[in-house]
ZAVOKE-376962 format. One record per residue (C-alpha): y, x, z; residue in three letters; residue number from 1. Coordinates in steps of 0.1 Angstrom, whole numbers, plus 5000, padded with zeros to 4 digits. Example, Ala and Ser with C-alpha at 12.3 -4.5 7.8 and 13.67 -1.06 7.14 Angstrom:
2
rec py: 4955 px: 5123 pz: 5078 minu: ALA vogu: 1
rec py: 4989 px: 5137 pz: 5071 minu: SER vogu: 2
! end
This chain:
375
rec py: 4959 px: 4793 pz: 5194 minu: UNK vogu: 1
rec py: 4980 px: 4793 pz: 5164 minu: UNK vogu: 2
rec py: 5013 px: 4783 pz: 5165 minu: UNK vogu: 3
rec py: 5027 px: 4769 pz: 5137 minu: UNK vogu: 4
rec py: 5059 px: 4792 pz: 5138 minu: UNK vogu: 5
rec py: 5049 px: 4822 pz: 5158 minu: UNK vogu: 6
rec py: 5015 px: 4840 pz: 5153 minu: UNK vogu: 7
rec py: 5006 px: 4871 pz: 5150 minu: UNK vogu: 8
rec py: 5005 px: 4888 pz: 5115 minu: UNK vogu: 9
rec py: 4989 px: 4921 pz: 5107 minu: UNK vogu: 10
rec py: 4994 px: 4947 pz: 5079 minu: UNK vogu: 11
rec py: 4969 px: 4970 pz: 5073 minu: UNK vogu: 12
rec py: 4977 px: 5008 pz: 5062 minu: UNK vogu: 13
rec py: 4958 px: 5038 pz: 5053 minu: UNK vogu: 14
rec py: 4947 px: 5053 pz: 5089 minu: UNK vogu: 15
rec py: 4973 px: 5078 pz: 5098 minu: UNK vogu: 16
rec py: 5002 px: 5060 pz: 5078 minu: UNK vogu: 17
rec py: 5005 px: 5030 pz: 5103 minu: UNK vogu: 18
rec py: 5038 px: 5047 pz: 5119 minu: UNK vogu: 19
rec py: 5053 px: 5052 pz: 5082 minu: UNK vogu: 20
rec py: 5043 px: 5013 pz: 5077 minu: UNK vogu: 21
rec py: 5055 px: 5004 pz: 5109 minu: UNK vogu: 22
rec py: 5093 px: 5019 pz: 5098 minu: UNK vogu: 23
rec py: 5094 px: 5002 pz: 5067 minu: UNK vogu: 24
rec py: 5083 px: 4967 pz: 5081 minu: UNK vogu: 25
rec py: 5109 px: 4973 pz: 5106 minu: UNK vogu: 26
rec py: 5137 px: 4981 pz: 5081 minu: UNK vogu: 27
rec py: 5129 px: 4950 pz: 5064 minu: UNK vogu: 28
rec py: 5136 px: 4929 pz: 5095 minu: UNK vogu: 29
rec py: 5105 px: 4917 pz: 5107 minu: UNK vogu: 30
rec py: 5101 px: 4911 pz: 5145 minu: UNK vogu: 31
rec py: 5094 px: 4940 pz: 5168 minu: UNK vogu: 32
rec py: 5068 px: 4956 pz: 5142 minu: UNK vogu: 33
rec py: 5040 px: 4978 pz: 5165 minu: UNK vogu: 34
rec py: 5019 px: 5003 pz: 5147 minu: UNK vogu: 35
rec py: 4980 px: 4999 pz: 5158 minu: UNK vogu: 36
rec py: 4947 px: 5016 pz: 5146 minu: UNK vogu: 37
rec py: 4950 px: 5007 pz: 5109 minu: UNK vogu: 38
rec py: 4982 px: 4987 pz: 5103 minu: UNK vogu: 39
rec py: 5010 px: 4971 pz: 5119 minu: UNK vogu: 40
rec py: 5013 px: 4942 pz: 5141 minu: UNK vogu: 41
rec py: 5046 px: 4917 pz: 5141 minu: UNK vogu: 42
rec py: 5049 px: 4881 pz: 5145 minu: UNK vogu: 43
rec py: 5063 px: 4851 pz: 5128 minu: UNK vogu: 44
rec py: 5057 px: 4817 pz: 5109 minu: UNK vogu: 45
rec py: 5043 px: 4813 pz: 5073 minu: UNK vogu: 46
rec py: 5073 px: 4824 pz: 5057 minu: UNK vogu: 47
rec py: 5073 px: 4860 pz: 5075 minu: UNK vogu: 48
rec py: 5034 px: 4861 pz: 5059 minu: UNK vogu: 49
rec py: 5049 px: 4851 pz: 5023 minu: UNK vogu: 50
rec py: 5080 px: 4877 pz: 5028 minu: UNK vogu: 51
rec py: 5051 px: 4905 pz: 5040 minu: UNK vogu: 52
rec py: 5035 px: 4901 pz: 5010 minu: UNK vogu: 53
rec py: 5064 px: 4902 pz: 4986 minu: UNK vogu: 54
rec py: 5087 px: 4924 pz: 5003 minu: UNK vogu: 55
rec py: 5063 px: 4952 pz: 5021 minu: UNK vogu: 56
rec py: 5054 px: 4979 pz: 4998 minu: UNK vogu: 57
rec py: 5032 px: 5003 pz: 5022 minu: UNK vogu: 58
rec py: 5009 px: 4976 pz: 5036 minu: UNK vogu: 59
rec py: 4972 px: 4970 pz: 5018 minu: UNK vogu: 60
rec py: 4970 px: 4938 pz: 5028 minu: UNK vogu: 61
rec py: 4984 px: 4907 pz: 5053 minu: UNK vogu: 62
rec py: 4962 px: 4891 pz: 5075 minu: UNK vogu: 63
rec py: 4973 px: 4859 pz: 5097 minu: UNK vogu: 64
rec py: 4955 px: 4859 pz: 5129 minu: UNK vogu: 65
rec py: 4944 px: 4823 pz: 5134 minu: UNK vogu: 66
rec py: 4928 px: 4821 pz: 5169 minu: UNK vogu: 67
rec py: 4911 px: 4848 pz: 5198 minu: UNK vogu: 68
rec py: 4889 px: 4838 pz: 5223 minu: UNK vogu: 69
rec py: 4859 px: 4854 pz: 5242 minu: UNK vogu: 70
rec py: 4823 px: 4850 pz: 5229 minu: UNK vogu: 71
rec py: 4793 px: 4868 pz: 5241 minu: UNK vogu: 72
rec py: 4765 px: 4850 pz: 5227 minu: UNK vogu: 73
rec py: 4762 px: 4832 pz: 5192 minu: UNK vogu: 74
rec py: 4763 px: 4793 pz: 5209 minu: UNK vogu: 75
rec py: 4796 px: 4800 pz: 5225 minu: UNK vogu: 76
rec py: 4811 px: 4814 pz: 5193 minu: UNK vogu: 77
rec py: 4798 px: 4783 pz: 5173 minu: UNK vogu: 78
rec py: 4813 px: 4761 pz: 5202 minu: UNK vogu: 79
rec py: 4846 px: 4780 pz: 5198 minu: UNK vogu: 80
rec py: 4849 px: 4781 pz: 5157 minu: UNK vogu: 81
rec py: 4846 px: 4743 pz: 5160 minu: UNK vogu: 82
rec py: 4878 px: 4740 pz: 5179 minu: UNK vogu: 83
rec py: 4899 px: 4764 pz: 5157 minu: UNK vogu: 84
rec py: 4923 px: 4736 pz: 5137 minu: UNK vogu: 85
rec py: 4906 px: 4747 pz: 5103 minu: UNK vogu: 86
rec py: 4926 px: 4719 pz: 5084 minu: UNK vogu: 87
rec py: 4960 px: 4733 pz: 5093 minu: UNK vogu: 88
rec py: 4952 px: 4764 pz: 5079 minu: UNK vogu: 89
rec py: 4926 px: 4759 pz: 5050 minu: UNK vogu: 90
rec py: 4925 px: 4732 pz: 5024 minu: UNK vogu: 91
rec py: 4892 px: 4709 pz: 5020 minu: UNK vogu: 92
rec py: 4894 px: 4715 pz: 4982 minu: UNK vogu: 93
rec py: 4895 px: 4755 pz: 4982 minu: UNK vogu: 94
rec py: 4866 px: 4776 pz: 4984 minu: UNK vogu: 95
rec py: 4861 px: 4801 pz: 5010 minu: UNK vogu: 96
rec py: 4841 px: 4829 pz: 5022 minu: UNK vogu: 97
rec py: 4837 px: 4847 pz: 5059 minu: UNK vogu: 98
rec py: 4837 px: 4883 pz: 5065 minu: UNK vogu: 99
rec py: 4825 px: 4895 pz: 5102 minu: UNK vogu: 100
rec py: 4823 px: 4927 pz: 5119 minu: UNK vogu: 101
rec py: 4810 px: 4934 pz: 5153 minu: UNK vogu: 102
rec py: 4816 px: 4968 pz: 5175 minu: UNK vogu: 103
rec py: 4809 px: 4973 pz: 5212 minu: UNK vogu: 104
rec py: 4797 px: 4931 pz: 5219 minu: UNK vogu: 105
rec py: 4770 px: 4914 pz: 5229 minu: UNK vogu: 106
rec py: 4770 px: 4896 pz: 5197 minu: UNK vogu: 107
rec py: 4759 px: 4924 pz: 5174 minu: UNK vogu: 108
rec py: 4748 px: 4908 pz: 5143 minu: UNK vogu: 109
rec py: 4776 px: 4906 pz: 5118 minu: UNK vogu: 110
rec py: 4759 px: 4886 pz: 5093 minu: UNK vogu: 111
rec py: 4747 px: 4861 pz: 5125 minu: UNK vogu: 112
rec py: 4783 px: 4857 pz: 5134 minu: UNK vogu: 113
rec py: 4797 px: 4853 pz: 5100 minu: UNK vogu: 114
rec py: 4770 px: 4825 pz: 5093 minu: UNK vogu: 115
rec py: 4784 px: 4806 pz: 5126 minu: UNK vogu: 116
rec py: 4819 px: 4804 pz: 5116 minu: UNK vogu: 117
rec py: 4808 px: 4796 pz: 5079 minu: UNK vogu: 118
rec py: 4790 px: 4767 pz: 5091 minu: UNK vogu: 119
rec py: 4817 px: 4757 pz: 5114 minu: UNK vogu: 120
rec py: 4844 px: 4756 pz: 5086 minu: UNK vogu: 121
rec py: 4815 px: 4736 pz: 5066 minu: UNK vogu: 122
rec py: 4812 px: 4710 pz: 5089 minu: UNK vogu: 123
rec py: 4845 px: 4705 pz: 5104 minu: UNK vogu: 124
rec py: 4868 px: 4709 pz: 5072 minu: UNK vogu: 125
rec py: 4840 px: 4700 pz: 5045 minu: UNK vogu: 126
rec py: 4856 px: 4729 pz: 5024 minu: UNK vogu: 127
rec py: 4832 px: 4745 pz: 5001 minu: UNK vogu: 128
rec py: 4817 px: 4782 pz: 5009 minu: UNK vogu: 129
rec py: 4817 px: 4807 pz: 4981 minu: UNK vogu: 130
rec py: 4803 px: 4843 pz: 4985 minu: UNK vogu: 131
rec py: 4830 px: 4854 pz: 4955 minu: UNK vogu: 132
rec py: 4856 px: 4833 pz: 4954 minu: UNK vogu: 133
rec py: 4884 px: 4816 pz: 4976 minu: UNK vogu: 134
rec py: 4901 px: 4825 pz: 5006 minu: UNK vogu: 135
rec py: 4884 px: 4852 pz: 5031 minu: UNK vogu: 136
rec py: 4884 px: 4845 pz: 5066 minu: UNK vogu: 137
rec py: 4878 px: 4876 pz: 5085 minu: UNK vogu: 138
rec py: 4858 px: 4875 pz: 5119 minu: UNK vogu: 139
rec py: 4862 px: 4906 pz: 5140 minu: UNK vogu: 140
rec py: 4842 px: 4905 pz: 5175 minu: UNK vogu: 141
rec py: 4850 px: 4936 pz: 5195 minu: UNK vogu: 142
rec py: 4844 px: 4940 pz: 5235 minu: UNK vogu: 143
rec py: 4832 px: 4907 pz: 5233 minu: UNK vogu: 144
rec py: 4866 px: 4896 pz: 5223 minu: UNK vogu: 145
rec py: 4867 px: 4874 pz: 5190 minu: UNK vogu: 146
rec py: 4898 px: 4875 pz: 5164 minu: UNK vogu: 147
rec py: 4895 px: 4853 pz: 5134 minu: UNK vogu: 148
rec py: 4923 px: 4857 pz: 5108 minu: UNK vogu: 149
rec py: 4925 px: 4847 pz: 5072 minu: UNK vogu: 150
rec py: 4937 px: 4868 pz: 5047 minu: UNK vogu: 151
rec py: 4966 px: 4858 pz: 5031 minu: UNK vogu: 152
rec py: 4969 px: 4888 pz: 5002 minu: UNK vogu: 153
rec py: 4938 px: 4882 pz: 4981 minu: UNK vogu: 154
rec py: 4934 px: 4910 pz: 4959 minu: UNK vogu: 155
rec py: 4947 px: 4942 pz: 4978 minu: UNK vogu: 156
rec py: 4986 px: 4946 pz: 4975 minu: UNK vogu: 157
rec py: 4984 px: 4981 pz: 4960 minu: UNK vogu: 158
rec py: 4976 px: 4958 pz: 4926 minu: UNK vogu: 159
rec py: 5012 px: 4952 pz: 4917 minu: UNK vogu: 160
rec py: 5002 px: 4932 pz: 4889 minu: UNK vogu: 161
rec py: 5015 px: 4956 pz: 4860 minu: UNK vogu: 162
rec py: 4990 px: 4985 pz: 4861 minu: UNK vogu: 163
rec py: 4964 px: 4983 pz: 4836 minu: UNK vogu: 164
rec py: 4961 px: 5020 pz: 4828 minu: UNK vogu: 165
rec py: 4948 px: 5046 pz: 4853 minu: UNK vogu: 166
rec py: 4940 px: 5082 pz: 4851 minu: UNK vogu: 167
rec py: 4912 px: 5102 pz: 4872 minu: UNK vogu: 168
rec py: 4920 px: 5103 pz: 4909 minu: UNK vogu: 169
rec py: 4950 px: 5079 pz: 4908 minu: UNK vogu: 170
rec py: 4971 px: 5076 pz: 4938 minu: UNK vogu: 171
rec py: 4974 px: 5037 pz: 4948 minu: UNK vogu: 172
rec py: 5007 px: 5022 pz: 4950 minu: UNK vogu: 173
rec py: 5008 px: 5013 pz: 4985 minu: UNK vogu: 174
rec py: 5004 px: 5050 pz: 4996 minu: UNK vogu: 175
rec py: 5026 px: 5065 pz: 4970 minu: UNK vogu: 176
rec py: 5055 px: 5044 pz: 4988 minu: UNK vogu: 177
rec py: 5047 px: 5057 pz: 5022 minu: UNK vogu: 178
rec py: 5043 px: 5092 pz: 5010 minu: UNK vogu: 179
rec py: 5077 px: 5087 pz: 4990 minu: UNK vogu: 180
rec py: 5089 px: 5072 pz: 5026 minu: UNK vogu: 181
rec py: 5080 px: 5100 pz: 5048 minu: UNK vogu: 182
rec py: 5093 px: 5125 pz: 5024 minu: UNK vogu: 183
rec py: 5129 px: 5107 pz: 5030 minu: UNK vogu: 184
rec py: 5131 px: 5088 pz: 4998 minu: UNK vogu: 185
rec py: 5155 px: 5057 pz: 5006 minu: UNK vogu: 186
rec py: 5163 px: 5050 pz: 4967 minu: UNK vogu: 187
rec py: 5194 px: 5071 pz: 4964 minu: UNK vogu: 188
rec py: 5183 px: 5101 pz: 4946 minu: UNK vogu: 189
rec py: 5168 px: 5111 pz: 4914 minu: UNK vogu: 190
rec py: 5127 px: 5118 pz: 4918 minu: UNK vogu: 191
rec py: 5106 px: 5139 pz: 4893 minu: UNK vogu: 192
rec py: 5067 px: 5140 pz: 4891 minu: UNK vogu: 193
rec py: 5056 px: 5169 pz: 4870 minu: UNK vogu: 194
rec py: 5020 px: 5157 pz: 4872 minu: UNK vogu: 195
rec py: 5025 px: 5122 pz: 4867 minu: UNK vogu: 196
rec py: 4993 px: 5111 pz: 4859 minu: UNK vogu: 197
rec py: 4993 px: 5070 pz: 4853 minu: UNK vogu: 198
rec py: 5035 px: 5073 pz: 4868 minu: UNK vogu: 199
rec py: 5025 px: 5056 pz: 4900 minu: UNK vogu: 200
rec py: 5052 px: 5080 pz: 4917 minu: UNK vogu: 201
rec py: 5081 px: 5075 pz: 4893 minu: UNK vogu: 202
rec py: 5075 px: 5039 pz: 4893 minu: UNK vogu: 203
rec py: 5072 px: 5030 pz: 4931 minu: UNK vogu: 204
rec py: 5105 px: 5052 pz: 4931 minu: UNK vogu: 205
rec py: 5122 px: 5033 pz: 4903 minu: UNK vogu: 206
rec py: 5114 px: 5000 pz: 4917 minu: UNK vogu: 207
rec py: 5126 px: 5013 pz: 4951 minu: UNK vogu: 208
rec py: 5158 px: 5026 pz: 4936 minu: UNK vogu: 209
rec py: 5168 px: 4991 pz: 4920 minu: UNK vogu: 210
rec py: 5156 px: 4971 pz: 4950 minu: UNK vogu: 211
rec py: 5127 px: 4953 pz: 4930 minu: UNK vogu: 212
rec py: 5101 px: 4932 pz: 4955 minu: UNK vogu: 213
rec py: 5068 px: 4949 pz: 4951 minu: UNK vogu: 214
rec py: 5047 px: 4916 pz: 4947 minu: UNK vogu: 215
rec py: 5074 px: 4900 pz: 4922 minu: UNK vogu: 216
rec py: 5048 px: 4901 pz: 4892 minu: UNK vogu: 217
rec py: 5014 px: 4888 pz: 4912 minu: UNK vogu: 218
rec py: 4999 px: 4858 pz: 4928 minu: UNK vogu: 219
rec py: 4985 px: 4858 pz: 4965 minu: UNK vogu: 220
rec py: 4957 px: 4840 pz: 4983 minu: UNK vogu: 221
rec py: 4983 px: 4821 pz: 5008 minu: UNK vogu: 222
rec py: 4989 px: 4798 pz: 4978 minu: UNK vogu: 223
rec py: 4961 px: 4783 pz: 4983 minu: UNK vogu: 224
rec py: 4963 px: 4776 pz: 5019 minu: UNK vogu: 225
rec py: 4971 px: 4744 pz: 5038 minu: UNK vogu: 226
rec py: 5007 px: 4755 pz: 5049 minu: UNK vogu: 227
rec py: 5015 px: 4766 pz: 5016 minu: UNK vogu: 228
rec py: 5051 px: 4751 pz: 5003 minu: UNK vogu: 229
rec py: 5052 px: 4758 pz: 4966 minu: UNK vogu: 230
rec py: 5095 px: 4746 pz: 4966 minu: UNK vogu: 231
rec py: 5103 px: 4773 pz: 4992 minu: UNK vogu: 232
rec py: 5083 px: 4800 pz: 4978 minu: UNK vogu: 233
rec py: 5100 px: 4800 pz: 4948 minu: UNK vogu: 234
rec py: 5132 px: 4794 pz: 4963 minu: UNK vogu: 235
rec py: 5119 px: 4831 pz: 4980 minu: UNK vogu: 236
rec py: 5107 px: 4848 pz: 4951 minu: UNK vogu: 237
rec py: 5137 px: 4835 pz: 4931 minu: UNK vogu: 238
rec py: 5164 px: 4854 pz: 4953 minu: UNK vogu: 239
rec py: 5177 px: 4885 pz: 4930 minu: UNK vogu: 240
rec py: 5184 px: 4917 pz: 4949 minu: UNK vogu: 241
rec py: 5181 px: 4940 pz: 4923 minu: UNK vogu: 242
rec py: 5205 px: 4968 pz: 4912 minu: UNK vogu: 243
rec py: 5210 px: 4995 pz: 4886 minu: UNK vogu: 244
rec py: 5208 px: 5030 pz: 4901 minu: UNK vogu: 245
rec py: 5232 px: 5054 pz: 4886 minu: UNK vogu: 246
rec py: 5203 px: 5080 pz: 4877 minu: UNK vogu: 247
rec py: 5169 px: 5082 pz: 4866 minu: UNK vogu: 248
rec py: 5134 px: 5091 pz: 4872 minu: UNK vogu: 249
rec py: 5115 px: 5116 pz: 4855 minu: UNK vogu: 250
rec py: 5078 px: 5120 pz: 4853 minu: UNK vogu: 251
rec py: 5061 px: 5147 pz: 4831 minu: UNK vogu: 252
rec py: 5023 px: 5156 pz: 4822 minu: UNK vogu: 253
rec py: 5006 px: 5182 pz: 4801 minu: UNK vogu: 254
rec py: 4981 px: 5152 pz: 4785 minu: UNK vogu: 255
rec py: 4997 px: 5132 pz: 4761 minu: UNK vogu: 256
rec py: 4972 px: 5100 pz: 4773 minu: UNK vogu: 257
rec py: 4987 px: 5103 pz: 4809 minu: UNK vogu: 258
rec py: 5024 px: 5100 pz: 4795 minu: UNK vogu: 259
rec py: 5016 px: 5070 pz: 4774 minu: UNK vogu: 260
rec py: 4995 px: 5056 pz: 4803 minu: UNK vogu: 261
rec py: 5028 px: 5062 pz: 4823 minu: UNK vogu: 262
rec py: 5050 px: 5047 pz: 4797 minu: UNK vogu: 263
rec py: 5031 px: 5015 pz: 4794 minu: UNK vogu: 264
rec py: 5026 px: 5011 pz: 4828 minu: UNK vogu: 265
rec py: 5067 px: 5015 pz: 4832 minu: UNK vogu: 266
rec py: 5068 px: 4989 pz: 4808 minu: UNK vogu: 267
rec py: 5046 px: 4963 pz: 4822 minu: UNK vogu: 268
rec py: 5069 px: 4970 pz: 4857 minu: UNK vogu: 269
rec py: 5101 px: 4964 pz: 4840 minu: UNK vogu: 270
rec py: 5114 px: 4999 pz: 4847 minu: UNK vogu: 271
rec py: 5113 px: 5015 pz: 4813 minu: UNK vogu: 272
rec py: 5146 px: 5016 pz: 4813 minu: UNK vogu: 273
rec py: 5149 px: 5037 pz: 4847 minu: UNK vogu: 274
rec py: 5120 px: 5061 pz: 4838 minu: UNK vogu: 275
rec py: 5115 px: 5089 pz: 4817 minu: UNK vogu: 276
rec py: 5082 px: 5106 pz: 4804 minu: UNK vogu: 277
rec py: 5076 px: 5133 pz: 4784 minu: UNK vogu: 278
rec py: 5045 px: 5160 pz: 4779 minu: UNK vogu: 279
rec py: 5052 px: 5191 pz: 4793 minu: UNK vogu: 280
rec py: 5031 px: 5219 pz: 4813 minu: UNK vogu: 281
rec py: 5043 px: 5230 pz: 4845 minu: UNK vogu: 282
rec py: 5064 px: 5265 pz: 4831 minu: UNK vogu: 283
rec py: 5083 px: 5239 pz: 4811 minu: UNK vogu: 284
rec py: 5097 px: 5217 pz: 4840 minu: UNK vogu: 285
rec py: 5135 px: 5219 pz: 4847 minu: UNK vogu: 286
rec py: 5157 px: 5194 pz: 4869 minu: UNK vogu: 287
rec py: 5168 px: 5163 pz: 4848 minu: UNK vogu: 288
rec py: 5207 px: 5159 pz: 4840 minu: UNK vogu: 289
rec py: 5229 px: 5130 pz: 4852 minu: UNK vogu: 290
rec py: 5217 px: 5128 pz: 4888 minu: UNK vogu: 291
rec py: 5242 px: 5121 pz: 4918 minu: UNK vogu: 292
rec py: 5269 px: 5141 pz: 4926 minu: UNK vogu: 293
rec py: 5262 px: 5173 pz: 4946 minu: UNK vogu: 294
rec py: 5225 px: 5176 pz: 4925 minu: UNK vogu: 295
rec py: 5191 px: 5178 pz: 4938 minu: UNK vogu: 296
rec py: 5166 px: 5150 pz: 4946 minu: UNK vogu: 297
rec py: 5129 px: 5149 pz: 4953 minu: UNK vogu: 298
rec py: 5101 px: 5168 pz: 4934 minu: UNK vogu: 299
rec py: 5067 px: 5146 pz: 4944 minu: UNK vogu: 300
rec py: 5034 px: 5157 pz: 4929 minu: UNK vogu: 301
rec py: 4996 px: 5147 pz: 4934 minu: UNK vogu: 302
rec py: 4981 px: 5179 pz: 4916 minu: UNK vogu: 303
rec py: 4943 px: 5176 pz: 4910 minu: UNK vogu: 304
rec py: 4922 px: 5186 pz: 4943 minu: UNK vogu: 305
rec py: 4890 px: 5206 pz: 4931 minu: UNK vogu: 306
rec py: 4865 px: 5182 pz: 4947 minu: UNK vogu: 307
rec py: 4867 px: 5159 pz: 4917 minu: UNK vogu: 308
rec py: 4886 px: 5173 pz: 4892 minu: UNK vogu: 309
rec py: 4875 px: 5208 pz: 4888 minu: UNK vogu: 310
rec py: 4867 px: 5242 pz: 4905 minu: UNK vogu: 311
rec py: 4893 px: 5254 pz: 4935 minu: UNK vogu: 312
rec py: 4892 px: 5285 pz: 4925 minu: UNK vogu: 313
rec py: 4907 px: 5276 pz: 4888 minu: UNK vogu: 314
rec py: 4933 px: 5255 pz: 4902 minu: UNK vogu: 315
rec py: 4951 px: 5281 pz: 4923 minu: UNK vogu: 316
rec py: 4970 px: 5296 pz: 4892 minu: UNK vogu: 317
rec py: 4981 px: 5258 pz: 4888 minu: UNK vogu: 318
rec py: 4994 px: 5254 pz: 4924 minu: UNK vogu: 319
rec py: 5013 px: 5292 pz: 4921 minu: UNK vogu: 320
rec py: 5027 px: 5284 pz: 4891 minu: UNK vogu: 321
rec py: 5040 px: 5247 pz: 4904 minu: UNK vogu: 322
rec py: 5058 px: 5269 pz: 4936 minu: UNK vogu: 323
rec py: 5072 px: 5293 pz: 4915 minu: UNK vogu: 324
rec py: 5093 px: 5268 pz: 4892 minu: UNK vogu: 325
rec py: 5101 px: 5249 pz: 4922 minu: UNK vogu: 326
rec py: 5113 px: 5280 pz: 4939 minu: UNK vogu: 327
rec py: 5133 px: 5293 pz: 4908 minu: UNK vogu: 328
rec py: 5148 px: 5263 pz: 4892 minu: UNK vogu: 329
rec py: 5150 px: 5234 pz: 4918 minu: UNK vogu: 330
rec py: 5172 px: 5249 pz: 4944 minu: UNK vogu: 331
rec py: 5191 px: 5217 pz: 4960 minu: UNK vogu: 332
rec py: 5158 px: 5198 pz: 4961 minu: UNK vogu: 333
rec py: 5129 px: 5191 pz: 4982 minu: UNK vogu: 334
rec py: 5094 px: 5186 pz: 4973 minu: UNK vogu: 335
rec py: 5064 px: 5167 pz: 4985 minu: UNK vogu: 336
rec py: 5030 px: 5177 pz: 4976 minu: UNK vogu: 337
rec py: 4997 px: 5161 pz: 4985 minu: UNK vogu: 338
rec py: 4969 px: 5183 pz: 4987 minu: UNK vogu: 339
rec py: 4932 px: 5183 pz: 4998 minu: UNK vogu: 340
rec py: 4933 px: 5217 pz: 5011 minu: UNK vogu: 341
rec py: 4958 px: 5238 pz: 5035 minu: UNK vogu: 342
rec py: 4947 px: 5266 pz: 5010 minu: UNK vogu: 343
rec py: 4958 px: 5253 pz: 4977 minu: UNK vogu: 344
rec py: 4993 px: 5244 pz: 4993 minu: UNK vogu: 345
rec py: 5000 px: 5277 pz: 5007 minu: UNK vogu: 346
rec py: 4992 px: 5287 pz: 4973 minu: UNK vogu: 347
rec py: 5025 px: 5274 pz: 4961 minu: UNK vogu: 348
rec py: 5046 px: 5297 pz: 4985 minu: UNK vogu: 349
rec py: 5069 px: 5268 pz: 4993 minu: UNK vogu: 350
rec py: 5084 px: 5267 pz: 5026 minu: UNK vogu: 351
rec py: 5065 px: 5237 pz: 5040 minu: UNK vogu: 352
rec py: 5073 px: 5217 pz: 5072 minu: UNK vogu: 353
rec py: 5049 px: 5211 pz: 5095 minu: UNK vogu: 354
rec py: 5022 px: 5188 pz: 5080 minu: UNK vogu: 355
rec py: 5013 px: 5156 pz: 5097 minu: UNK vogu: 356
rec py: 4972 px: 5144 pz: 5103 minu: UNK vogu: 357
rec py: 4956 px: 5139 pz: 5066 minu: UNK vogu: 358
rec py: 4946 px: 5106 pz: 5054 minu: UNK vogu: 359
rec py: 4917 px: 5093 pz: 5035 minu: UNK vogu: 360
rec py: 4916 px: 5090 pz: 5001 minu: UNK vogu: 361
rec py: 4894 px: 5086 pz: 4973 minu: UNK vogu: 362
rec py: 4866 px: 5100 pz: 4995 minu: UNK vogu: 363
rec py: 4886 px: 5131 pz: 5007 minu: UNK vogu: 364
rec py: 4911 px: 5137 pz: 5031 minu: UNK vogu: 365
rec py: 4946 px: 5148 pz: 5017 minu: UNK vogu: 366
rec py: 4977 px: 5155 pz: 5033 minu: UNK vogu: 367
rec py: 5015 px: 5152 pz: 5025 minu: UNK vogu: 368
rec py: 5032 px: 5187 pz: 5024 minu: UNK vogu: 369
rec py: 5068 px: 5186 pz: 5023 minu: UNK vogu: 370
rec py: 5098 px: 5209 pz: 5022 minu: UNK vogu: 371
rec py: 5135 px: 5205 pz: 5034 minu: UNK vogu: 372
rec py: 5159 px: 5210 pz: 5007 minu: UNK vogu: 373
rec py: 5151 px: 5244 pz: 4989 minu: UNK vogu: 374
rec py: 5173 px: 5273 pz: 4984 minu: UNK vogu: 375
! end
């Protein structure tokens, strides 16, 4: 049963990036985070839930575990669901909906499981059910163990609250943040993205360097829960840790529309003063001036993959040109590149380190390829 100050908190991650998320969560002071399939578990109370939504860049959503019990048939599920202290979590005046999944269990019909829990909440608490609106209660029945959680985020956390404009095949902010982390970026060096699209890598890097909270510009589902304390939340949100980096973050794209999108998104995020965007082909890209003493930094890029945006054979010259520019002009820099095929990565001629496992992205599986410092 849920304790007010110490319960399990689950932060979801793109499969394959759980360890990177665990590292971020650990670095932000959460209790004993542990990577598990699909995310990271930690423990805490409601302030930790709020903090996770506000602070953590790589999580897709934050779930508060409400209860867990064994259930082997629907009548048992119905009985146990009525014993959950719903009034400690949900409000009578806020609509809710239930999502259920079943795997390897004697209760195998997710729709019937959702209906039993929904009816229990309605009859015990009196809250209105709505299939579209309100707080989401999540029921997972796996190997006859039923885990009940509340989605405390609402909209997925990659929706930072500022991006109105996106291009084709955008990378989500949460994935971009974890890829930056896997490239060793900590906010202490400039970043260049020469195929910037809607500016995601550049804006995330600028926010990390400026120590801006990713959730500062949006609302969350936990604001509609019974446990919410508006004054404490405002105090938490009001803490200012921002700083002014001594360098800038640079994006370019051959498409003028992408450059305009990036500028607009950076302005809405409040980091336009830290970012520079210009229209340029790969062949025109050069290292920026005014970086940290010793030079160098990170080039990170999410080029077209071919599966959705053009024939792979036509893309080889683009990848070759990118690799050539990096090797000829970016000595002292590291490179990170997202690619759907090893053949395209190899076409760059860059000395990539051993790659990690591919991760799902937009119906494909993509891999982050990284170099050490280029000579």
